[in-house]
Each structure stands twice: as C-alpha cells, then as structure tokens.
C-alpha positions in Angstrom: -55.5 -9.6 32.7 -57.2 -9.7 30.0 -56.1 -10.5 26.6 -56.4 -7.5 24.8 -53.9 -6.1 27.6 -51.5 -9.6 27.0 -51.5 -8.7 23.1 -50.7 -4.9 24.0 -47.9 -6.0 26.5 -46.3 -8.5 24.0 -46.6 -5.7 21.0 -44.9 -3.5 23.2 -41.9 -5.6 24.5 -41.6 -6.2 20.3 -40.8 -3.0 20.4 -38.8 -2.4 22.9 -36.9 -4.7 22.2 -36.6 -3.4 18.8 -35.9 0.3 19.9 -33.0 -0.9 22.3 -30.9 -3.1 19.0 -31.6 0.8 17.1 -30.2 2.2 20.0 -27.4 0.0 20.5 -26.4 0.7 16.9 -26.8 4.6 17.0 -25.8 5.8 20.2 -21.8 6.5 19.8 -21.2 5.3 23.2 -19.0 1.5 23.0 -17.4 -0.5 25.2 -14.1 -2.2 24.0 -13.6 -5.4 26.5 -10.5 -6.7 23.7 -7.0 -7.1 25.7 -5.4 -4.6 23.3 -8.3 -2.3 22.7 -8.5 -3.2 19.4 -11.8 -1.7 17.8 -10.6 1.9 20.5 -9.1 4.2 18.1 -5.8 5.6 20.0 -5.6 9.1 21.1 -3.1 10.1 17.8 -5.8 9.1 15.1 -8.5 11.1 17.6 -6.2 14.1 17.4 -5.5 13.6 13.6 -9.1 13.3 12.6 -9.4 16.9 14.8 -7.4 18.6 12.4 -9.3 17.6 8.9 -10.0 20.5 7.9 -11.7 19.6 4.5 -14.5 16.8 4.7 -13.4 13.7 3.6 -14.8 10.9 1.5 -13.9 6.9 2.2 -15.2 4.4 -0.2 -14.5 1.0 1.2 -14.6 -1.7 -1.9 -15.1 -5.3 -0.8 -16.8 -7.9 -2.9 -19.1 -9.7 -0.5 -21.1 -12.1 -3.0 -17.6 -13.8 -4.3 -17.9 -17.0 -4.7 -15.3 -18.9 -2.7 -14.1 -16.6 -0.9 -12.8 -17.6 2.8 -14.6 -16.8 5.3 -11.2 -15.2 7.1 -11.6 -11.9 4.5 -15.4 -12.0 5.1 -15.0 -11.5 9.3 -12.1 -9.1 8.6 -14.4 -7.3 6.3 -16.8 -7.0 9.3 -13.8 -6.0 11.3 -12.6 -2.9 8.9 -16.4 -1.5 8.6 -16.8 -1.6 11.8 -13.5 0.0 12.5 -14.6 2.9 9.8 -17.7 3.8 11.4 -15.8 4.7 14.3 -13.7 6.9 12.2 -17.0 8.7 10.8 -17.9 8.9 14.2 -15.3 10.4 16.1 -14.7 13.0 12.7 -17.8 15.1 13.9 -19.1 15.2 9.8 -15.5 15.8 8.4 -15.2 11.7 6.9 -17.9 9.9 5.4 -18.0 6.6 4.4 -19.6 4.6 1.3 -19.7 0.8 1.4 -19.3 -0.4 -2.3 -19.9 -4.0 -3.3 -18.2 -3.9 -6.8 -20.1 -7.2 -8.9 -19.0 -8.2 -12.5 -19.1 -5.8 -15.0 -20.5 -3.3 -13.2 -19.9 0.6 -13.1 -18.7 -0.3 -9.6 -16.0 -2.7 -11.0 -15.0 -0.1 -13.3 -14.7 2.6 -10.3 -12.7 0.4 -8.0 -10.0 -0.2 -11.0 -10.0 3.1 -11.9 -9.2 4.4 -8.5 -6.4 1.4 -7.9 -8.1 -1.1 -6.0 -6.3 -4.2 -7.7 -8.4 -7.6 -7.8 -7.3 -10.7 -5.4 -7.3 -14.4 -6.3 -8.7 -17.1 -4.1 -7.3 -20.8 -5.3 -10.1 -22.5 -6.6 -12.7 -19.1 -6.6 -13.4 -15.9 -8.2 -11.1 -12.7 -8.2 -12.6 -10.3 -5.5 -11.8 -6.6 -4.3 -11.1 -5.7 -1.3 -9.4 -1.9 -0.9 -10.1 1.8 0.7 -10.2 4.6 -1.5 -9.8 8.0 0.4 -10.9 11.3 -1.4 -10.1 14.8 -0.3 -11.2 17.7 -3.0 -9.0 16.6 -5.7 -6.7 14.4 -3.8 -7.2 10.7 -4.1 -5.4 7.9 -1.9 -5.5 4.4 -2.0 -5.1 1.0 -0.3 -4.7 -1.2 -3.1 -5.5 -4.5 -1.2 -6.4 -5.2 2.3 -5.4 -8.3 3.8 -5.8 -10.0 7.6 -1.9 -10.3 7.3 -1.8 -6.7 7.7 -4.9 -6.4 10.7 -2.3 -5.5 13.9 -1.8 -2.1 11.3 -5.1 -1.7 10.2 -5.6 1.8 12.4 -2.0 3.1 11.2 -2.8 2.7 7.7 -6.1 4.0 7.8 -4.9 7.2 10.0 -1.9 7.4 6.7 -4.2 7.0 4.0 -6.4 9.8 5.7 -3.7 11.8 6.4 -1.9 11.2 3.0 -4.6 12.7 0.9 -4.7 15.6 3.1 -1.2 16.4 2.1 -0.9 18.1 -1.2 3.2 19.0 -1.5 6.1 16.6 -0.8 7.5 16.3 2.2 11.7 17.6 2.4 14.3 14.9 2.9 17.6 16.3 3.8 19.8 14.2 2.6 24.0 14.2 4.3 25.9 11.2 2.7 29.7 10.3 1.4 28.3 7.4 -0.7 27.3 8.5 -4.5 23.9 7.2 -3.7 22.4 10.1 -5.8 24.4 9.9 -9.2 26.5 12.3 -10.6 26.5 13.9 -14.2 30.0 13.3 -14.8 32.1 16.0 -16.6 32.3 14.6 -20.6 34.2 17.2 -21.7 37.1 16.0 -19.1 36.5 12.5 -19.9 35.4 11.7 -16.4 31.8 9.7 -17.0 28.9 10.2 -14.7 27.8 7.4 -11.7 24.7 5.9 -12.2 22.4 6.7 -8.8 20.8 4.1 -6.4 17.8 2.1 -6.4 16.7 3.2 -3.0 17.2 7.3 -3.8 14.4 7.1 -7.0 12.1 4.9 -4.3 12.3 8.1 -2.3 12.0 10.8 -5.0 8.6 9.5 -5.8 7.6 10.5 -1.9 10.5 13.1 -1.2 11.7 16.3 -2.3 15.4 15.1 -1.6 17.8 18.2 -0.5 21.4 17.4 -0.4 23.3 19.0 2.4 27.6 19.1 2.6 29.1 17.9 4.9 31.3 21.6 4.6 27.6 22.8 5.7 27.2 25.0 8.6 23.7 24.5 9.2 20.8 22.8 7.4 18.4 23.9 5.2 14.6 25.3 6.4 11.5 23.3 6.9 12.7 19.8 6.6 10.6 17.0 7.3 13.4 14.7 8.3 16.9 14.2 7.7 18.9 11.3 6.8 22.5 11.0 7.6 24.2 8.3 5.4 27.7 6.7 6.2 28.9 10.5 7.9 32.6 11.5 7.2 34.4 14.9 8.4 30.9 16.7 9.0 31.7 20.1 10.2 30.8 20.6 13.6 28.6 23.5 13.5 26.9 21.0 11.0 26.6 18.0 14.0 25.4 21.0 16.1 22.4 21.4 14.0 22.1 18.0 13.4 21.7 17.8 17.4 19.4 20.5 17.7 17.1 18.7 14.8 16.7 15.9 16.5 16.1 17.9 20.2 13.3 19.8 18.2 11.4 16.8 18.1 12.3 16.4 14.0 13.1 12.9 13.0 16.8 11.8 12.1 17.6 8.3 9.9 21.1 7.4 10.6 23.0 4.9 8.8 27.3 4.3 9.9 28.9 1.9 8.6 32.7 -0.1 10.2 33.0 -1.5 7.0 32.0 0.2 3.9 32.7 -2.2 0.6 32.3 0.5 -1.2 35.0 2.2 0.3 36.9 -0.5 0.3 36.8 -0.7 -3.4 37.8 2.6 -3.9 40.6 2.1 -1.3 41.9 -0.7 -4.0 41.9 1.7 -7.3 43.7 4.4 -5.3 46.4 2.0 -3.4 46.8 0.8 -7.6 47.6 4.2 -8.8 49.6 5.5 -5.8 46.6 7.4 -4.1 45.6 8.1 -0.3 43.8 5.9 0.9 39.8 6.5 2.1 38.5 5.9 5.3 35.8 2.9 5.3 34.4 3.6 8.4 32.0 6.3 9.5 31.3 7.5 13.2 29.3 10.3 14.8 31.4 9.4 18.1 30.1 13.6 19.3 26.8 12.9 18.5 26.5 9.0 19.6 28.1 9.9 22.9 26.1 12.6 24.0 22.9 11.0 22.5 23.7 7.9 24.7 24.4 5.3 21.8 26.7 2.6 21.8 28.4 2.1 18.6 32.0 0.7 17.9 33.4 1.5 14.5 36.0 -0.8 14.5 34.4 -4.1 15.2 31.6 -6.1 12.7 29.2 -8.8 13.5 29.5 -12.1 12.2 26.4 -14.5 12.4 27.4 -18.1 11.9 24.0 -19.5 11.7 22.8 -16.5 8.8 25.9 -16.4 7.3 25.6 -15.6 3.3 27.3 -17.9 0.8 29.6 -16.1 -1.4 31.7 -17.5 -4.2 35.8 -17.2 -3.8 38.1 -16.6 -7.1 38.7 -20.4 -7.3 34.4 -21.0 -8.1 34.6 -22.4 -5.1 31.6 -21.4 -2.7 31.9 -20.6 1.6 29.3 -19.6 4.2 30.8 -16.0 4.9 29.3 -14.8 8.4 29.9 -11.0 8.2 27.6 -11.1 5.0 24.8 -11.6 6.8 21.7 -13.0 4.8 18.4 -12.5 7.5 15.7 -14.2 7.9 12.1 -13.4 8.9 12.8 -14.5 12.4 15.4 -11.5 12.3 12.7 -8.8 12.0 10.8 -7.4 14.9 7.2 -7.8 13.7 6.0 -5.4 16.5 7.1 -2.4 14.9 5.5 -0.4 11.4 9.3 -0.6 9.8 10.3 -4.1 9.5 6.7 -5.6 10.8 6.2 -7.0 6.9 9.6 -8.0 5.8 11.2 -11.3 5.6 14.9 -11.2 4.2 17.6 -8.7 3.6 21.2 -8.5 3.4 23.7 -6.4 5.4 27.3 -6.7 4.9 30.3 -6.4 7.2 27.7 -4.5 9.5 28.4 -3.2 13.3 26.2 -3.0 15.8 24.5 -0.6 18.1 22.8 -0.4 21.7 22.4 1.9 24.5 25.0 3.0 27.1 24.2 2.1 30.5 22.2 4.6 32.5 20.1 6.3 29.8 16.6 6.8 29.7 16.0 6.6 26.5 13.6 3.3 24.7 15.4 1.1 22.2 13.0 -0.9 20.2 15.3 -3.3 18.2 14.6 -3.6 14.7 16.7 -6.1 13.0 19.3 -8.6 15.4 21.3 -11.2 14.0 20.5 -15.0 15.6 21.9 -15.8 19.4 25.4 -17.5 17.4 26.6 -14.3 17.0 30.1 -12.2 17.5 32.4 -9.4 16.9 35.3 -9.8 14.2 37.2 -6.7 14.6 37.4 -5.0 11.2 41.1 -4.9 10.8 41.1 -8.5 10.3 38.8 -8.9 7.6 41.4 -7.3 5.2 43.7 -10.1 5.0 41.7 -12.9 6.5 40.2 -15.6 4.3 36.2 -16.6 4.8 36.6 -19.5 6.6 39.7 -17.9 9.4 37.0 -15.1 9.7 34.4 -18.0 10.5 36.7 -19.3 13.1 37.3 -15.7 14.8 33.7 -15.6 15.5 33.0 -16.1 19.2 29.2 -17.0 19.8 28.2 -14.6 22.1 24.4 -13.5 21.8 22.3 -11.9 19.3 23.6 -8.6 18.4 21.1 -5.2 16.6 21.8 -4.3 13.5 19.2 -1.4 13.1 17.2 0.2 16.2 14.3 2.6 16.9 15.3 4.7 19.7 12.6 7.4 21.3 12.6 9.7 24.4 14.1 13.0 25.2 17.4 13.1 24.1 20.8 15.0 26.1 22.4 17.3 23.8 25.2 16.5 22.1 26.6 20.2 22.6 25.7 21.0 26.1 28.3 24.4 26.4 26.3 26.3 23.1 26.8 25.7 19.9 30.7 25.4 18.8 32.4 28.2 17.4 33.3 28.8 14.0 37.0 28.6 13.4 38.8 31.6 12.2 40.5 31.5 8.7 44.3 31.4 8.9 44.7 34.2 6.6 42.5 36.6 9.4 44.1 35.7 12.4 47.0 38.6 12.3 44.4 41.5 10.7 42.7 43.9 12.8 39.6 43.4 13.5 37.0 45.6 11.6 33.9 47.4 12.4 31.0 44.9 11.3 27.2 45.1 12.3 26.4 42.9 15.2 25.1 39.6 14.1 21.6 38.6 14.8 21.4 37.0 17.9 21.0 33.2 17.2 18.0 31.1 18.5 18.4 29.4 21.8 20.3 26.1 21.9 18.2 23.4 23.5 19.5 21.5 26.2 17.2 18.5 26.2 14.5 17.3 23.8 11.1 19.6 23.4 9.2 16.5 23.6 10.1 12.8 22.8 12.5 12.7 19.8 12.8 9.7 17.6 15.8 8.2 15.7 16.6 5.3 13.8 20.0 4.3 13.6 21.3 1.5 11.4 25.3 -0.2 11.6 25.6 -0.4 7.8 25.4 1.5 4.7 26.0 -1.1 1.8 22.1 -2.3 1.9 21.8 1.0 0.2 23.4 -0.3 -2.9 21.6 -2.2 -6.2 24.2 -4.9 -6.2 22.4 -6.0 -2.2 19.1 -5.4 -2.9 17.6 -5.9 -6.5 18.6 -7.9 -9.6 19.2 -5.7 -13.1 17.9 -6.9 -16.3 16.9 -5.9 -19.7 13.4 -5.8 -20.2 12.1 -5.3 -23.9 14.9 -3.0 -24.8 14.5 -1.0 -21.0 16.6 -1.6 -18.4 14.7 -2.6 -15.4 15.6 -4.4 -11.8 13.7 -6.8 -9.2 14.4 -6.6 -5.6 15.8 -9.8 -4.6 15.2 -9.4 -0.9 13.7 -6.0 1.2 16.3 -4.0 1.7 15.1 -1.3 -0.2 11.2 -1.7 1.5 13.1 -1.2 4.7 14.4 1.9 3.6 11.2 2.8 2.6 9.5 2.1 5.5 11.7 3.5 7.9 11.4 7.5 5.9 7.6 7.0 5.5 7.6 5.9 9.4 9.8 9.2 10.5 8.1 11.5 8.0 4.8 10.6 9.4 2.7 13.4 11.5 3.5 12.9 15.1 0.2 11.7 15.5 0.8 8.8 13.2 3.9 8.0 15.2 1.9 7.6 18.4 0.0 4.9 16.6 1.0 1.3 17.3 0.1 -2.3 15.9 -2.2 -3.9 18.2 -3.6 -7.8 18.4 -5.3 -9.5 16.1 -9.3 -10.1 16.4 -9.0 -13.8 15.7 -7.7 -14.4 19.4 -5.8 -18.1 19.7 -7.4 -20.8 22.2 -4.5 -20.5 24.3 -6.1 -23.0 27.3 -6.6 -25.7 24.8 -3.3 -25.2 23.5 -1.9 -25.6 26.8 -4.2 -29.0 27.5 -2.8 -30.6 24.5 0.7 -29.4 25.3 0.3 -30.8 29.0 -1.2 -33.9 27.7 1.5 -34.7 24.9 4.6 -34.3 27.7 2.6 -36.6 29.8 2.6 -39.3 26.9 5.8 -38.5 25.2 8.0 -41.4 26.0 5.0 -43.8 26.2 4.0 -43.0 22.8 7.6 -42.7 21.4 8.2 -46.4 23.2 5.0 -47.8 21.5 6.1 -46.2 18.3 9.6 -47.7 18.1 8.0 -51.0 18.9 5.3 -50.8 16.0 8.0 -50.1 13.8 10.1 -53.3 15.0 7.3 -55.3 14.6 6.3 -54.2 11.9 10.3 -54.8 10.1 10.3 -58.4 11.5 7.0 -59.5 9.9 7.8 -57.4 6.5 11.2 -59.7 6.8 9.1 -63.0 7.0 6.7 -61.9 4.6 9.8 -61.0 2.0 11.4 -64.2 2.1 9.9 -66.5 -1.0 10.7 -69.2 -2.8 12.2 -69.6 -6.4 8.6 -69.5 -7.4 7.8 -66.5 -5.7 5.9 -68.2 -3.1 5.7 -67.2 0.8 8.1 -70.5 2.4 5.1 -71.9 4.3 6.7 -73.7 7.5 4.4 -74.0 10.2 7.4 -71.9 12.2 7.2 -69.0 9.6 3.3 -68.8 9.6 3.5 -69.0 13.5 5.3 -66.0 13.5 3.8 -64.2 10.9 0.6 -65.0 12.9 1.8 -63.9 16.3 4.0 -60.5 14.6 0.3 -59.5 13.0 -1.5 -60.3 16.1 0.8 -57.9 18.2 1.1 -55.0 15.4 -2.9 -55.0 15.2 -2.7 -54.9 19.8 -0.2 -52.1 19.6 -2.0 -50.2 17.0 -5.2 -50.6 19.1 -2.9 -49.5 22.1 -1.4 -46.0 20.1 -5.3 -45.4 19.4 -6.5 -45.4 23.1 -3.4 -42.9 23.9 -4.5 -40.9 21.0 -7.7 -40.5 22.5 -6.7 -40.2 25.7 -4.6 -36.7 24.4 -7.8 -35.6 23.0 -10.4 -36.8 26.4 -9.5 -33.1 28.1 -9.7 -31.6 25.0 -13.1 -32.7 24.0 -14.5 -32.5 27.7 -13.9 -29.0 27.4 -15.5 -28.4 23.9 -19.0 -30.1 25.4 -19.0 -28.3 28.5 -18.9 -25.1 26.2 -21.4 -26.2 23.9 -23.7 -26.9 27.1 -23.1 -23.4 27.9 -23.6 -21.8 24.4 -26.8 -23.4 23.7 -28.6 -23.3 27.8 -26.6 -20.4 28.9 -28.9 -18.0 27.4 -32.0 -19.6 27.7 -31.3 -20.3 31.7 -30.9 -16.5 32.3 -33.6 -15.9 30.6 -35.8 -18.3 32.3 -34.6 -17.2 35.2 -34.9 -13.7 34.7 -39.2 -14.6 34.1 -39.8 -16.7 37.2 -37.9 -13.9 39.4 -40.1 -11.3 37.6 -43.4 -13.7 37.9 -42.6 -13.9 41.7 -42.1 -10.3 42.2 -45.8 -10.1 40.3 -47.0 -12.5 42.4 -45.4 -10.7 46.0 
C-alpha cells in the first residue's frame, strides 16, 4: 500500500468516525438499557403527544455557568435535556425545544423571571435558574424549579405541563358534602351569621370550577370531570346510583368518610345544651362500598401508639393521644403521585380502609400508620380520658388511612337504578295519563375501563384547625400550612382530574444508581468484624479511663504523683492504648480490603478494556488481511 493510499485510508476512517457519531445523535432509534426504562417515554405520554392540536414550545432555562453549582444539578440538567429531546422526536414536529442559559443581567434572565422561573440558591454559591416553560397559542404554564429530588416523576411533570397548557377552561369538580367546607353567607336579617370557608376549598377553586351537589339530588350535573364525596350523610338512593355509574363510566371519584367527625361532635355538644336533636358524627357509604368491595368500619377509630399527637388537657398538662395521629414521612407512599413529596399530616379520630376478600381490584396504600396501631370503638372515645384510650389500643399492625383503588369495579346496583319513592299524598290518587319518559341510558354492571377511586377514612384533616396556622399580616388575614394536609388534598384531586393518559404514567427510578454490590460488601464486612470491633472499643475505653484516672491524681502543688509504681502503670497503659488503637486500625482497614480490591479491578477494566478491545480487533483484522 502506497503512502497516498494510507493517508486516504486514515482520512476515510476519521470521516467514518465523525459520520457514525453524527448518525448516533440524529437517528431517532434509541435503546434504553436501564432497569426501569427511565429514558423511554411511556405509552401514556406518547398518546398525549399524539393529541396535541397546536404547536407547543418548551423553553428550558438552565444557568450552566453558575459558580459553585452542584454536579448533581448539572448531571440532572443533561437528563432533563435528553428527556425533552425525546418529547420533540415523539411529537412529529408539534413540540419544539429551546435551551436557554439566562446569564446575569441579560434579556434571557429577564425573560425567565417574567415567565415565573424561580432562582435557586446554592449554599456558598450563586443563584441559578433551572425551570421549564410551555407555551401554546396564548397559554403558558411553568415548572418554576426543577430539582433532582423529583426525578422519578420527571416524565409525569413534563407531560402534565404540556397537557395543562392545552386546556383553556377549568375542569368541573362536583362536590357532595355535609360539612361547611365552602362556608355560607348566613342571614344577617335573621341574626344568623355566615360561616367562613376552609382553605382547602380556596385551593381547589384556583384549579377547578366547583359544582355543589345536594344530598337529596337524584342525579349528577352533566360534564363533571371529577367527583368529591366528603362526609356523605343521607344521600338519596338515586344519587348513590349516579355516583356508582359515574365511577363505572371511567370518571374518577374522591371519597372521604369518617367514623368520628370532630365538627359534628362539637355540633352535638351545642345541640345537647339547647335540647336539640343529636347529629350523627360518623359517615359511611355502605351500599356503594359493599358493592365495590371496599371494607370500612364506621364504628372503629384507629389509634397509633408511635405517632400519637400531644394534646393539651383542661388542666394545661400535655399527653400523647393515640387517636390524634401525627404522620411522619415514612407514613406516605413515595411511589404514588398524590403522596410522593409529602412529609407530615394530622388525622383526627380516623378510620381505616382495605379491600374485601375476593376482589380483583388493585389496592395501593397512600397513607399508613405505624405497626404499633390498633382499633378503638368510637363509642369509647366520648367519655374516656386520653390515657384510658391509650390503654385500649392493642397493637396489631399497620392500618391504611388513605388508599388508591383501581381496576374494574362491579356495580353496587346490579339490578339497575332504584325506583323513585312515590309521594305519600299521591298514593291514593288515580294515575293520570302522561307522556312516556325518555329512555334512560343502559345501566353499567361493571367498569368500562379501569376506574380510579381514592378513599380517605377521615375528614377532619380538611379543616383549617388541623392544617393551617392563621395570623394577621400588615392588616390582612393570612395563613401558613403547618403540615401537608392541604398539599394532599390538592395532589389527590390534581391526580384524579388529570387526563387518562397522565394517570397511566407512573413514577420511574433514579438515574443515579447506588453501588449495591459495595453496600452488600460493607454490610458483610461490618457483620464479620462487629463483635471483635465492639469488644476492642470497650477495651480501649477501659484502658483510657484508667489512664485518665492515674494522670488525674495530683499532689497539692498540682504535679503528678511520681511514685515508680504509678509511672510504670501509666507507661504500661499508654503502650496498651497504642497497641489497641493499632489493632482497631487494622480491623478498619480489613473492612475496606474487599471494597478497595473491587475498586482497583474496576479501574483497570475502565482504563484498559477499550484499548485492549481495539488492539484485539486490529490484530484480528490484520490477520484476516494477511490470510
């Protein structure tokens, strides 16, 4: 081969490498080798993208040059960019991506601020921007701050953003409740003051158009997107049938029941003072729950001995009350969207929910108590003191306070809609001729598709008293949440009201993979040397204690007692301490021995693996050419 041919071959090889790299970044085909397919768009996202009617622009703002920025954020920014590129590729040109670096004092920074991107601050570093804006026609939605802590829901958040920017009208939320959550204007002329609404309704009103439904109604309003049934009491049979058919038609339902409502307990106390009728403090949907396969006992409250909240008694002493449950982070399901980011909640005299045996539904606990929980009869709470209630709780395992239930539900009305009761004053009248009523739609016996239901066995958590701290700020009434009760209420409705494609998207894994092999090796080594190291530590402490005791014995002048025996004892203990510390150092080195060897092997493989493969391929190619 001539020198010119060799030069041409090298140039062609270089061009081939460049072409291969270009094709690798341009060809839409990708292979996701991660265990949970975190780089692959789910079918729900692809279906959502196929329904986009107008071009959508995604502006990713990321301050790439910020000093002192965590490597974690820079790596996550690349993860977000790659995910957004997949959205662009899967949208058939309907989604366009702009990556913007909003440097300080630039028009890009002003644009980011105007769009609602919130600057994030690194301890010891500068503020930086990392957020996403979606624009469609004259609509704009924003994720103000992207963080690695929410990585497992990255796809859901992006898809929800794209879906939300295409919605121009508020969704309709049907609300059936016996509680004064919305408040009332009252009747000033009659001397009846109005009641103030709860903050949870204000939160919902920001997102939904709330449509109240009376308990005596016989049907649901048309075009509801989601239905909330909270502390239901005395619902008409026809309304219960409408709720049943609403769920079976694939529409989402949120139900909150309560074995012991503090609001109604207080109402009962006031009624007793004036000799009025006693209201029912519990709520239940026995017909619907029974037909759907949901198990809930309105006569039992849950007590949690571990997560019992402190309450103040009349004598101003404080005691832990197990039926007031202050829920810590480990009580929430971190894999489910309604509760993934929650860390605290307060439930008061709540019940528990589960499924009846034999159902084929999928039951996902959202909020659970500790394993030191049991049930207490609601009747016992009326007169028992807090310490007496604690003694009645027999721990028997975790209880589910809130659950997500999905699948194909059976109808609670298998024989069709219940008949409207005939008014008593018309029973004896002769029937009048009247026009035939329009045929009712066929009764559903089972869910058309997978239905979705959230059940919460408490209602007090929705009240301001157990969720926000009210105060006066600059002459204006204000409130600050002291737990995540309001966030749970908002998350649950947002999750249910999302498109079916959104609901199908599940949280995925994290791109940062833990070294499970190393963790197992550390655990095995620690177990192997645990007893020896514990005994050694005890011996070191004993020797050092005796040495300190000897050295602490001083004469009146402040000098050490210098008897030969004391000096020899001190010297002996010093040698023992040095020897023991050396032995401890050897054990600690042994703990790392296997891990260090693994690190060295991986280092050699990473450094030499590719060169050896290239050399091997070159040798094989050379032998083929010579042959």
